[in-house]
TORKOL-4160 file (C-alpha; in steps of 0.2 Angstrom, whole numbers, padded with zeros to 4 digits, m for minus):
372
<pt num="1" X="m0001" Y="0000" Z="m0002"/>
<pt num="2" X="0006" Y="0017" Z="m0005"/>
<pt num="3" X="0011" Y="0030" Z="0005"/>
<pt num="4" X="m0002" Y="0039" Z="m0001"/>
<pt num="5" X="m0016" Y="0027" Z="0001"/>
<pt num="6" X="m0014" Y="0028" Z="0020"/>
<pt num="7" X="m0014" Y="0046" Z="0022"/>
<pt num="8" X="m0029" Y="0050" Z="0009"/>
<pt num="9" X="m0042" Y="0046" Z="0023"/>
<pt num="10" X="m0034" Y="0058" Z="0035"/>
<pt num="11" X="m0029" Y="0072" Z="0021"/>
<pt num="12" X="m0051" Y="0071" Z="0014"/>
<pt num="13" X="m0058" Y="0072" Z="0033"/>
<pt num="14" X="m0050" Y="0091" Z="0031"/>
<pt num="15" X="m0055" Y="0104" Z="0020"/>
<pt num="16" X="m0046" Y="0103" Z="0002"/>
<pt num="17" X="m0035" Y="0119" Z="0004"/>
<pt num="18" X="m0030" Y="0112" Z="0021"/>
<pt num="19" X="m0026" Y="0097" Z="0014"/>
<pt num="20" X="m0019" Y="0103" Z="0002"/>
<pt num="21" X="m0007" Y="0113" Z="0010"/>
<pt num="22" X="m0001" Y="0100" Z="0022"/>
<pt num="23" X="0002" Y="0090" Z="0006"/>
<pt num="24" X="0017" Y="0104" Z="0002"/>
<pt num="25" X="0025" Y="0101" Z="0017"/>
<pt num="26" X="0025" Y="0086" Z="0020"/>
<pt num="27" X="0033" Y="0084" Z="0001"/>
<pt num="28" X="0045" Y="0097" Z="0008"/>
<pt num="29" X="0049" Y="0088" Z="0024"/>
<pt num="30" X="0046" Y="0068" Z="0019"/>
<pt num="31" X="0063" Y="0060" Z="0011"/>
<pt num="32" X="0060" Y="0061" Z="m0008"/>
<pt num="33" X="0060" Y="0039" Z="m0016"/>
<pt num="34" X="0069" Y="0034" Z="m0031"/>
<pt num="35" X="0058" Y="0034" Z="m0044"/>
<pt num="36" X="0064" Y="0026" Z="m0061"/>
<pt num="37" X="0066" Y="0039" Z="m0075"/>
<pt num="38" X="0052" Y="0037" Z="m0090"/>
<pt num="39" X="0056" Y="0029" Z="m0103"/>
<pt num="40" X="0069" Y="0038" Z="m0113"/>
<pt num="41" X="0053" Y="0035" Z="m0131"/>
<pt num="42" X="0043" Y="0047" Z="m0120"/>
<pt num="43" X="0055" Y="0062" Z="m0122"/>
<pt num="44" X="0048" Y="0078" Z="m0130"/>
<pt num="45" X="0054" Y="0093" Z="m0140"/>
<pt num="46" X="0044" Y="0109" Z="m0138"/>
<pt num="47" X="0048" Y="0127" Z="m0141"/>
<pt num="48" X="0066" Y="0124" Z="m0139"/>
<pt num="49" X="0066" Y="0113" Z="m0123"/>
<pt num="50" X="0069" Y="0094" Z="m0120"/>
<pt num="51" X="0057" Y="0086" Z="m0110"/>
<pt num="52" X="0059" Y="0069" Z="m0102"/>
<pt num="53" X="0042" Y="0064" Z="m0104"/>
<pt num="54" X="0025" Y="0073" Z="m0109"/>
<pt num="55" X="0015" Y="0072" Z="m0093"/>
<pt num="56" X="0018" Y="0090" Z="m0082"/>
<pt num="57" X="0010" Y="0097" Z="m0065"/>
<pt num="58" X="m0003" Y="0110" Z="m0072"/>
<pt num="59" X="m0001" Y="0127" Z="m0063"/>
<pt num="60" X="m0010" Y="0128" Z="m0044"/>
<pt num="61" X="m0002" Y="0114" Z="m0036"/>
<pt num="62" X="0015" Y="0122" Z="m0032"/>
<pt num="63" X="0009" Y="0141" Z="m0033"/>
<pt num="64" X="0024" Y="0147" Z="m0025"/>
<pt num="65" X="0037" Y="0136" Z="m0032"/>
<pt num="66" X="0041" Y="0126" Z="m0015"/>
<pt num="67" X="0041" Y="0109" Z="m0020"/>
<pt num="68" X="0043" Y="0109" Z="m0040"/>
<pt num="69" X="0060" Y="0099" Z="m0039"/>
<pt num="70" X="0051" Y="0086" Z="m0026"/>
<pt num="71" X="0037" Y="0084" Z="m0039"/>
<pt num="72" X="0050" Y="0083" Z="m0055"/>
<pt num="73" X="0058" Y="0067" Z="m0045"/>
<pt num="74" X="0041" Y="0059" Z="m0044"/>
<pt num="75" X="0043" Y="0057" Z="m0063"/>
<pt num="76" X="0035" Y="0071" Z="m0071"/>
<pt num="77" X="0043" Y="0079" Z="m0089"/>
<pt num="78" X="0039" Y="0099" Z="m0080"/>
<pt num="79" X="0030" Y="0106" Z="m0068"/>
<pt num="80" X="0022" Y="0125" Z="m0071"/>
<pt num="81" X="0022" Y="0135" Z="m0056"/>
<pt num="82" X="0010" Y="0149" Z="m0051"/>
<pt num="83" X="0000" Y="0157" Z="m0056"/>
<pt num="84" X="0010" Y="0171" Z="m0047"/>
<pt num="85" X="0008" Y="0190" Z="m0049"/>
<pt num="86" X="0017" Y="0206" Z="m0044"/>
<pt num="87" X="0014" Y="0208" Z="m0029"/>
<pt num="88" X="0010" Y="0199" Z="m0015"/>
<pt num="89" X="m0011" Y="0196" Z="m0014"/>
<pt num="90" X="m0021" Y="0185" Z="m0002"/>
<pt num="91" X="m0034" Y="0179" Z="m0015"/>
<pt num="92" X="m0052" Y="0177" Z="m0012"/>
<pt num="93" X="m0059" Y="0174" Z="0006"/>
<pt num="94" X="m0062" Y="0157" Z="0012"/>
<pt num="95" X="m0066" Y="0144" Z="0010"/>
<pt num="96" X="m0062" Y="0144" Z="m0008"/>
<pt num="97" X="m0058" Y="0124" Z="m0011"/>
<pt num="98" X="m0071" Y="0110" Z="m0012"/>
<pt num="99" X="m0069" Y="0092" Z="m0015"/>
<pt num="100" X="m0083" Y="0084" Z="m0029"/>
<pt num="101" X="m0077" Y="0065" Z="m0023"/>
<pt num="102" X="m0091" Y="0058" Z="m0034"/>
<pt num="103" X="m0087" Y="0067" Z="m0048"/>
<pt num="104" X="m0067" Y="0067" Z="m0046"/>
<pt num="105" X="m0070" Y="0086" Z="m0049"/>
<pt num="106" X="m0065" Y="0101" Z="m0036"/>
<pt num="107" X="m0071" Y="0117" Z="m0037"/>
<pt num="108" X="m0058" Y="0132" Z="m0032"/>
<pt num="109" X="m0062" Y="0152" Z="m0032"/>
<pt num="110" X="m0044" Y="0154" Z="m0026"/>
<pt num="111" X="m0040" Y="0171" Z="m0034"/>
<pt num="112" X="m0023" Y="0170" Z="m0038"/>
<pt num="113" X="m0016" Y="0169" Z="m0019"/>
<pt num="114" X="0001" Y="0171" Z="m0021"/>
<pt num="115" X="0018" Y="0176" Z="m0011"/>
<pt num="116" X="0020" Y="0189" Z="m0027"/>
<pt num="117" X="0036" Y="0189" Z="m0040"/>
<pt num="118" X="0050" Y="0193" Z="m0029"/>
<pt num="119" X="0049" Y="0178" Z="m0018"/>
<pt num="120" X="0046" Y="0168" Z="m0035"/>
<pt num="121" X="0060" Y="0175" Z="m0046"/>
<pt num="122" X="0070" Y="0174" Z="m0028"/>
<pt num="123" X="0066" Y="0152" Z="m0028"/>
<pt num="124" X="0067" Y="0149" Z="m0047"/>
<pt num="125" X="0085" Y="0156" Z="m0045"/>
<pt num="126" X="0091" Y="0145" Z="m0032"/>
<pt num="127" X="0088" Y="0130" Z="m0044"/>
<pt num="128" X="0097" Y="0124" Z="m0061"/>
<pt num="129" X="0089" Y="0105" Z="m0065"/>
<pt num="130" X="0071" Y="0100" Z="m0075"/>
<pt num="131" X="0058" Y="0112" Z="m0083"/>
<pt num="132" X="0050" Y="0125" Z="m0074"/>
<pt num="133" X="0037" Y="0134" Z="m0081"/>
<pt num="134" X="0029" Y="0148" Z="m0073"/>
<pt num="135" X="0009" Y="0153" Z="m0074"/>
<pt num="136" X="0007" Y="0173" Z="m0073"/>
<pt num="137" X="m0009" Y="0183" Z="m0066"/>
<pt num="138" X="m0013" Y="0200" Z="m0064"/>
<pt num="139" X="m0014" Y="0208" Z="m0048"/>
<pt num="140" X="m0035" Y="0209" Z="m0043"/>
<pt num="141" X="m0035" Y="0228" Z="m0040"/>
<pt num="142" X="m0020" Y="0234" Z="m0051"/>
<pt num="143" X="m0025" Y="0250" Z="m0062"/>
<pt num="144" X="m0016" Y="0242" Z="m0079"/>
<pt num="145" X="m0017" Y="0223" Z="m0080"/>
<pt num="146" X="m0008" Y="0222" Z="m0095"/>
<pt num="147" X="0006" Y="0232" Z="m0087"/>
<pt num="148" X="0007" Y="0219" Z="m0074"/>
<pt num="149" X="0009" Y="0202" Z="m0086"/>
<pt num="150" X="0025" Y="0214" Z="m0095"/>
<pt num="151" X="0032" Y="0215" Z="m0078"/>
<pt num="152" X="0031" Y="0198" Z="m0074"/>
<pt num="153" X="0039" Y="0194" Z="m0090"/>
<pt num="154" X="0054" Y="0203" Z="m0087"/>
<pt num="155" X="0057" Y="0201" Z="m0072"/>
<pt num="156" X="0053" Y="0180" Z="m0072"/>
<pt num="157" X="0061" Y="0178" Z="m0091"/>
<pt num="158" X="0078" Y="0175" Z="m0083"/>
<pt num="159" X="0072" Y="0161" Z="m0072"/>
<pt num="160" X="0062" Y="0153" Z="m0082"/>
<pt num="161" X="0061" Y="0142" Z="m0095"/>
<pt num="162" X="0045" Y="0146" Z="m0100"/>
<pt num="163" X="0032" Y="0157" Z="m0096"/>
<pt num="164" X="0011" Y="0154" Z="m0097"/>
<pt num="165" X="0001" Y="0170" Z="m0099"/>
<pt num="166" X="m0016" Y="0167" Z="m0088"/>
<pt num="167" X="m0029" Y="0177" Z="m0096"/>
<pt num="168" X="m0040" Y="0163" Z="m0092"/>
<pt num="169" X="m0043" Y="0163" Z="m0074"/>
<pt num="170" X="m0063" Y="0163" Z="m0068"/>
<pt num="171" X="m0059" Y="0170" Z="m0049"/>
<pt num="172" X="m0052" Y="0186" Z="m0053"/>
<pt num="173" X="m0067" Y="0198" Z="m0061"/>
<pt num="174" X="m0064" Y="0203" Z="m0076"/>
<pt num="175" X="m0046" Y="0194" Z="m0081"/>
<pt num="176" X="m0056" Y="0185" Z="m0096"/>
<pt num="177" X="m0059" Y="0200" Z="m0105"/>
<pt num="178" X="m0039" Y="0200" Z="m0111"/>
<pt num="179" X="m0046" Y="0186" Z="m0122"/>
<pt num="180" X="m0055" Y="0196" Z="m0134"/>
<pt num="181" X="m0048" Y="0199" Z="m0149"/>
<pt num="182" X="m0042" Y="0215" Z="m0146"/>
<pt num="183" X="m0036" Y="0219" Z="m0127"/>
<pt num="184" X="m0027" Y="0200" Z="m0130"/>
<pt num="185" X="m0017" Y="0210" Z="m0145"/>
<pt num="186" X="m0012" Y="0223" Z="m0134"/>
<pt num="187" X="m0006" Y="0210" Z="m0122"/>
<pt num="188" X="0003" Y="0199" Z="m0131"/>
<pt num="189" X="0011" Y="0214" Z="m0140"/>
<pt num="190" X="0019" Y="0220" Z="m0122"/>
<pt num="191" X="0021" Y="0205" Z="m0118"/>
<pt num="192" X="0032" Y="0200" Z="m0132"/>
<pt num="193" X="0040" Y="0218" Z="m0129"/>
<pt num="194" X="0043" Y="0215" Z="m0112"/>
<pt num="195" X="0053" Y="0197" Z="m0117"/>
<pt num="196" X="0062" Y="0206" Z="m0131"/>
<pt num="197" X="0068" Y="0220" Z="m0115"/>
<pt num="198" X="0073" Y="0206" Z="m0106"/>
<pt num="199" X="0083" Y="0197" Z="m0119"/>
<pt num="200" X="0092" Y="0215" Z="m0121"/>
<pt num="201" X="0095" Y="0217" Z="m0104"/>
<pt num="202" X="0103" Y="0198" Z="m0100"/>
<pt num="203" X="0114" Y="0203" Z="m0115"/>
<pt num="204" X="0120" Y="0218" Z="m0109"/>
<pt num="205" X="0123" Y="0214" Z="m0090"/>
<pt num="206" X="0132" Y="0195" Z="m0093"/>
<pt num="207" X="0132" Y="0192" Z="m0110"/>
<pt num="208" X="0117" Y="0177" Z="m0107"/>
<pt num="209" X="0107" Y="0172" Z="m0124"/>
<pt num="210" X="0088" Y="0174" Z="m0116"/>
<pt num="211" X="0075" Y="0163" Z="m0126"/>
<pt num="212" X="0060" Y="0160" Z="m0114"/>
<pt num="213" X="0044" Y="0153" Z="m0124"/>
<pt num="214" X="0028" Y="0161" Z="m0120"/>
<pt num="215" X="0013" Y="0152" Z="m0121"/>
<pt num="216" X="m0003" Y="0158" Z="m0119"/>
<pt num="217" X="m0017" Y="0147" Z="m0107"/>
<pt num="218" X="m0035" Y="0149" Z="m0113"/>
<pt num="219" X="m0053" Y="0146" Z="m0104"/>
<pt num="220" X="m0061" Y="0131" Z="m0110"/>
<pt num="221" X="m0078" Y="0142" Z="m0109"/>
<pt num="222" X="m0076" Y="0151" Z="m0129"/>
<pt num="223" X="m0084" Y="0146" Z="m0145"/>
<pt num="224" X="m0076" Y="0143" Z="m0160"/>
<pt num="225" X="m0078" Y="0160" Z="m0167"/>
<pt num="226" X="m0067" Y="0167" Z="m0149"/>
<pt num="227" X="m0055" Y="0151" Z="m0153"/>
<pt num="228" X="m0052" Y="0156" Z="m0172"/>
<pt num="229" X="m0048" Y="0177" Z="m0165"/>
<pt num="230" X="m0037" Y="0168" Z="m0153"/>
<pt num="231" X="m0026" Y="0159" Z="m0162"/>
<pt num="232" X="m0027" Y="0170" Z="m0176"/>
<pt num="233" X="m0020" Y="0182" Z="m0165"/>
<pt num="234" X="m0008" Y="0170" Z="m0153"/>
<pt num="235" X="m0002" Y="0168" Z="m0174"/>
<pt num="236" X="0002" Y="0188" Z="m0177"/>
<pt num="237" X="0011" Y="0188" Z="m0163"/>
<pt num="238" X="0023" Y="0173" Z="m0164"/>
<pt num="239" X="0018" Y="0164" Z="m0147"/>
<pt num="240" X="0025" Y="0147" Z="m0143"/>
<pt num="241" X="0012" Y="0138" Z="m0138"/>
<pt num="242" X="m0006" Y="0137" Z="m0132"/>
<pt num="243" X="m0011" Y="0129" Z="m0116"/>
<pt num="244" X="m0030" Y="0122" Z="m0117"/>
<pt num="245" X="m0039" Y="0124" Z="m0105"/>
<pt num="246" X="m0039" Y="0131" Z="m0089"/>
<pt num="247" X="m0056" Y="0129" Z="m0077"/>
<pt num="248" X="m0073" Y="0130" Z="m0082"/>
<pt num="249" X="m0086" Y="0139" Z="m0074"/>
<pt num="250" X="m0100" Y="0128" Z="m0083"/>
<pt num="251" X="m0109" Y="0117" Z="m0073"/>
<pt num="252" X="m0113" Y="0099" Z="m0082"/>
<pt num="253" X="m0130" Y="0091" Z="m0081"/>
<pt num="254" X="m0122" Y="0077" Z="m0075"/>
<pt num="255" X="m0114" Y="0080" Z="m0059"/>
<pt num="256" X="m0120" Y="0070" Z="m0043"/>
<pt num="257" X="m0112" Y="0083" Z="m0032"/>
<pt num="258" X="m0126" Y="0093" Z="m0036"/>
<pt num="259" X="m0126" Y="0103" Z="m0020"/>
<pt num="260" X="m0107" Y="0107" Z="m0018"/>
<pt num="261" X="m0109" Y="0110" Z="m0039"/>
<pt num="262" X="m0116" Y="0125" Z="m0034"/>
<pt num="263" X="m0099" Y="0135" Z="m0027"/>
<pt num="264" X="m0093" Y="0148" Z="m0038"/>
<pt num="265" X="m0078" Y="0145" Z="m0046"/>
<pt num="266" X="m0068" Y="0135" Z="m0059"/>
<pt num="267" X="m0072" Y="0118" Z="m0059"/>
<pt num="268" X="m0059" Y="0105" Z="m0063"/>
<pt num="269" X="m0055" Y="0085" Z="m0065"/>
<pt num="270" X="m0064" Y="0072" Z="m0074"/>
<pt num="271" X="m0081" Y="0081" Z="m0079"/>
<pt num="272" X="m0072" Y="0095" Z="m0089"/>
<pt num="273" X="m0064" Y="0082" Z="m0099"/>
<pt num="274" X="m0073" Y="0083" Z="m0116"/>
<pt num="275" X="m0077" Y="0101" Z="m0113"/>
<pt num="276" X="m0057" Y="0105" Z="m0114"/>
<pt num="277" X="m0051" Y="0090" Z="m0128"/>
<pt num="278" X="m0065" Y="0094" Z="m0138"/>
<pt num="279" X="m0060" Y="0111" Z="m0138"/>
<pt num="280" X="m0039" Y="0106" Z="m0138"/>
<pt num="281" X="m0044" Y="0098" Z="m0154"/>
<pt num="282" X="m0052" Y="0111" Z="m0163"/>
<pt num="283" X="m0036" Y="0123" Z="m0157"/>
<pt num="284" X="m0025" Y="0110" Z="m0166"/>
<pt num="285" X="m0033" Y="0110" Z="m0183"/>
<pt num="286" X="m0033" Y="0131" Z="m0183"/>
<pt num="287" X="m0016" Y="0131" Z="m0177"/>
<pt num="288" X="m0011" Y="0121" Z="m0190"/>
<pt num="289" X="0007" Y="0117" Z="m0184"/>
<pt num="290" X="0013" Y="0134" Z="m0181"/>
<pt num="291" X="0016" Y="0130" Z="m0164"/>
<pt num="292" X="0014" Y="0116" Z="m0149"/>
<pt num="293" X="m0004" Y="0113" Z="m0138"/>
<pt num="294" X="m0003" Y="0106" Z="m0122"/>
<pt num="295" X="m0019" Y="0099" Z="m0116"/>
<pt num="296" X="m0025" Y="0101" Z="m0100"/>
<pt num="297" X="m0042" Y="0096" Z="m0090"/>
<pt num="298" X="m0049" Y="0078" Z="m0084"/>
<pt num="299" X="m0031" Y="0070" Z="m0085"/>
<pt num="300" X="m0032" Y="0055" Z="m0074"/>
<pt num="301" X="m0028" Y="0040" Z="m0083"/>
<pt num="302" X="m0016" Y="0034" Z="m0097"/>
<pt num="303" X="m0031" Y="0032" Z="m0108"/>
<pt num="304" X="m0038" Y="0050" Z="m0104"/>
<pt num="305" X="m0016" Y="0057" Z="m0106"/>
<pt num="306" X="m0017" Y="0047" Z="m0124"/>
<pt num="307" X="m0034" Y="0053" Z="m0130"/>
<pt num="308" X="m0028" Y="0072" Z="m0123"/>
<pt num="309" X="m0012" Y="0068" Z="m0136"/>
<pt num="310" X="m0020" Y="0061" Z="m0150"/>
<pt num="311" X="m0033" Y="0075" Z="m0150"/>
<pt num="312" X="m0019" Y="0086" Z="m0153"/>
<pt num="313" X="m0007" Y="0088" Z="m0139"/>
<pt num="314" X="0011" Y="0090" Z="m0137"/>
<pt num="315" X="0013" Y="0089" Z="m0119"/>
<pt num="316" X="m0003" Y="0087" Z="m0105"/>
<pt num="317" X="m0004" Y="0092" Z="m0089"/>
<pt num="318" X="m0014" Y="0085" Z="m0074"/>
<pt num="319" X="m0017" Y="0092" Z="m0056"/>
<pt num="320" X="m0034" Y="0087" Z="m0048"/>
<pt num="321" X="m0035" Y="0066" Z="m0050"/>
<pt num="322" X="m0018" Y="0068" Z="m0038"/>
<pt num="323" X="m0031" Y="0076" Z="m0026"/>
<pt num="324" X="m0041" Y="0058" Z="m0029"/>
<pt num="325" X="m0027" Y="0046" Z="m0035"/>
<pt num="326" X="m0007" Y="0052" Z="m0028"/>
<pt num="327" X="0007" Y="0054" Z="m0034"/>
<pt num="328" X="0008" Y="0034" Z="m0041"/>
<pt num="329" X="m0004" Y="0040" Z="m0056"/>
<pt num="330" X="0014" Y="0050" Z="m0062"/>
<pt num="331" X="0021" Y="0033" Z="m0066"/>
<pt num="332" X="0005" Y="0024" Z="m0070"/>
<pt num="333" X="0001" Y="0037" Z="m0084"/>
<pt num="334" X="0020" Y="0034" Z="m0091"/>
<pt num="335" X="0019" Y="0015" Z="m0091"/>
<pt num="336" X="0004" Y="0018" Z="m0100"/>
<pt num="337" X="0010" Y="0029" Z="m0113"/>
<pt num="338" X="0026" Y="0018" Z="m0117"/>
<pt num="339" X="0013" Y="0002" Z="m0117"/>
<pt num="340" X="0003" Y="0012" Z="m0130"/>
<pt num="341" X="0021" Y="0015" Z="m0141"/>
<pt num="342" X="0024" Y="m0003" Z="m0140"/>
<pt num="343" X="0009" Y="m0009" Z="m0145"/>
<pt num="344" X="0008" Y="0003" Z="m0160"/>
<pt num="345" X="0026" Y="0001" Z="m0164"/>
<pt num="346" X="0029" Y="0020" Z="m0165"/>
<pt num="347" X="0046" Y="0027" Z="m0159"/>
<pt num="348" X="0042" Y="0044" Z="m0149"/>
<pt num="349" X="0026" Y="0052" Z="m0144"/>
<pt num="350" X="0025" Y="0063" Z="m0158"/>
<pt num="351" X="0019" Y="0050" Z="m0169"/>
<pt num="352" X="0003" Y="0050" Z="m0158"/>
<pt num="353" X="0000" Y="0069" Z="m0158"/>
<pt num="354" X="m0014" Y="0074" Z="m0168"/>
<pt num="355" X="m0023" Y="0058" Z="m0176"/>
<pt num="356" X="m0038" Y="0057" Z="m0170"/>
<pt num="357" X="m0044" Y="0079" Z="m0171"/>
<pt num="358" X="m0053" Y="0077" Z="m0183"/>
<pt num="359" X="m0063" Y="0064" Z="m0175"/>
<pt num="360" X="m0064" Y="0072" Z="m0158"/>
<pt num="361" X="m0067" Y="0090" Z="m0164"/>
<pt num="362" X="m0083" Y="0083" Z="m0171"/>
<pt num="363" X="m0088" Y="0077" Z="m0153"/>
<pt num="364" X="m0100" Y="0082" Z="m0140"/>
<pt num="365" X="m0091" Y="0094" Z="m0127"/>
<pt num="366" X="m0107" Y="0091" Z="m0114"/>
<pt num="367" X="m0104" Y="0074" Z="m0114"/>
<pt num="368" X="m0103" Y="0065" Z="m0097"/>
<pt num="369" X="m0086" Y="0057" Z="m0096"/>
<pt num="370" X="m0082" Y="0039" Z="m0098"/>
<pt num="371" X="m0083" Y="0029" Z="m0080"/>
<pt num="372" X="m0065" Y="0027" Z="m0072"/>
């Protein structure tokens, strides 16, 4: 029996946020187990980076980069920390996270609680190995949210392997307005200019070459016309990738935890799988190979991971499933991915990317997930 199996009853007697905090503290203090490295066939190259596995940790788990190296050691190919804001902020009032156990889901309305950019930069500056991305967002009370993103890019590009521009959190009022075409174009123009400024500063200061990929994380609640606009802007501004998708504000009719489903916030986990994967496949068709996609939302098994990849994702992320299944899931997914490559006689994960995008793009995003 795994340590998580023993600890889970205790953790799930606590409220979701307290359990999460206890998990972070335990990861800091417990001896790190030796985990076998992922199968070499799982290696992926995207936006100039090399990933030992396509499976990564989504933003929100390690908000302040406290345990990124510990999570990488569990077999993940990369970790995305944050969301981080320029100035520290407490986020929304508690309680603000709720487990929906029968749905294998979570609702959160954290509101980008963050220790701020200075603390994030200090932690990332002290580490050297593994791929760490940083998810960035604006302060709730900021008079210029676009400038917040530019500030974060200038400050964190020198210490991040990539930056994820979060314009899709449902828990900061008005933040999703930045997904509108004109606002997104202005935002990305300033973000890319900030990256160029950071590169110039690095070259002038120590002669270093800085090239930090910029990704954009979008919501699953957009329609195809909005997706068309966002892909067009992303192409024109030469971003390096899209992350599809964040949590949903929708409440599917098939949810079993009907009382908890009334809580405000973003829904993640198994119920968002179809919605996010259909959007991913449609994005893959529209991007036409201009940049890679990262698929996130409801990944809780090797089968769902493979589905994301076949729908068009070069990389995938998980988070909510760890709440219910623990860290052994990471090994199980990596093993399942390698098994599929052997079964299909394929040399690498790249051979799976997008091969069922057409099929997924036509599916019903409101359909219930398949039984576990």
